[in-house]
C-alpha positions, 0 to 999 in steps of 0.5 A: 431739427430737420435731418439735414440740420443735424449734419452741419458743423464742420470739424475745426482744425488746429494749424500746426503742420498745416502747409500753404500752397503757392499754386494759383486758385488757392488764395482763399485757403492761404488767407485762412491759413494765415489768419489761423496762424496769427490767431494761434500765435497772437502776432506774427511777422510775414517772415515767420508765416513764410517759414511756418507755411512754406509759402514764398515771402512774396505770396505772404506779403500779398496775402497780408496786405490784402487781409490788412486792407480788408480790415482783418489784420492790424499792423503792430510796432516794428521790432528792430533786430541787429541786422536787416529791416525791422519785422512788423508783427501783425495781429487780428483786428477785433473789429474785423468780423463779428459772429452770433452764437445761439445756445439752445439748452434744456433750461435756458437759451442764450444769444451772444455777439462776439468779435474776431477774437471771440470776446463777447460784446453783447448777449441776451438770455432767457430761462424756461422750464423746457424749450419749444421751437416757437418760443426759441425762434421768437427769442432768437429773432427778437434778441438778434434785432436787439443785439444788431440794431445798436451797431454802426452800419460798418460793424453790421456789414462785418457780421459773418454768420450765426451758429446754433448749438443745440441738443439733437433729438430733443423730442427723445428727452421729454420723459427726462425733462418731465414734460408731456411728449406732445410738447416736445414732438414739434422739434421733430419737424422744426428747422431753426437754421432755415427759419433764422436764415430766411428771416435775417439773410445771414449764413446759419450753421448748426452743431450739437451743443456739447460738440460746439462747446468742444469746438470753443475749447479748440478755437479759443482755448490755449494754443499749445493745448493737447492734440488728442483729448476727450472733452466733457461739458457738464450741463443740464445733461452731460455731453462731450466731444472727441478731439483727434490730431487737433480736430473734432471727430464728429462722425456722422454728426453725433460722435463723442456724445458720451452721455449714453455711455453706460457706467456702473453705480451702486449695487452692481447696477449700470446707468447711462452717464447722463443719469449720473453726471448731469446737473438735472440730478443735482436739480432734482435732489434740491427739489426733493429736499425742499430747495429752490433749484431754479437758481442753478440756471440763473447764474453760473458764477454763484450757486446757493446749494447746500453743501451736503447735496453738492458733495453727494452730487460731485462724488456720484458724478465723478465716479461716473466720469471716471468710469467713462474716461477708462472706457474711452481710453480703452479705445483711444489713448487720450493724453488729456481729459478736459472737463468744463460746464455750467458751474462756478469755478470752485465747483468745477475744481472740486469735481475735477479733483474728485474725478482724479481721485476716483480714477486712481481707484480704478484698474488702469492696467494696460492703459495710459492714465490721462491728465485731467484738466479744467476746460478753459472756456467755462460756462459760455463754451456752448454759446461761444462754440456756436459763434465759432462755427461761422468763424471757423467756416469762413476764416480758419483752416478747414479740416 
């Protein structure tokens, strides 16, 4: 990717304790604030929004009428109380806006079309041995046309942007991918964002794939989730994100990557977490044992992995993750650690249970032990995180 493409992708902010303003010139901010609150609470009446934001009832009424007129909010059934006028809850219109999310991975690319609620309406996917800029651009262009063409014109007009979630510095991973360096060097100058923006005349944003997955957890995860948490996404390479006070902390663009974090392994050696807890470790173990590992990347719901190989990988990955958690919690008191990934739910549950077990064996003196939870989005987290980029930039409260 070009250098400027690495810096895109604004942090996503949760809306608790965020206040509106009655000053002129802030209508767009207040509209995003209202949409963020309605998204968080699923449905709200104007009196509740006024109370939460500090905006006047008149200002809230004007905003909600405009959002309803724009097709972004739907009016619910009146709720009658004991006195006064019945309140009318408003909810997001699923067809109010559409978003596209492109996930570029080391073994597969995927494009999803989502609605205003984050529900996947359509998708396209391909697997490969390794990604190249030309093939990725070709897949994205053809898939965009395939997904958009069947939509009615009114729906096409509501497409608000395309987000791209992809690993940064792809050329640095040629050796680990077991690909000749010259095959990956084209990524040094490739700019998918510029190419797709020019070809389709839509806003395009780019974010690191694991950070984007973390963003999906924030936008589409439980509204009452923790304000500070450490996030791991276990894919071909393990990566992650840091959430502080309800916002992703991305630093200069790649903070919280977590993969390079050194963790101890057998015989007193130290390895990067990426070489311990990534799925490529399981893939290579399967290949070495004479099994077809390509099935790992076809579907995340069902794996055909011998249990002895899977158990060994889970144990090693969990030890590495546990050490990474302790190291991270020595810097920041995370109340929770969330683990998600490209894997069946049963495998994720086993991994989380083993991480908890391995954590209990480590010295946590002076540290608060965090809660270990499953990520709520699942294997689609990177693609949905990509789609959440234009959603957040246009319709949610900015950090």
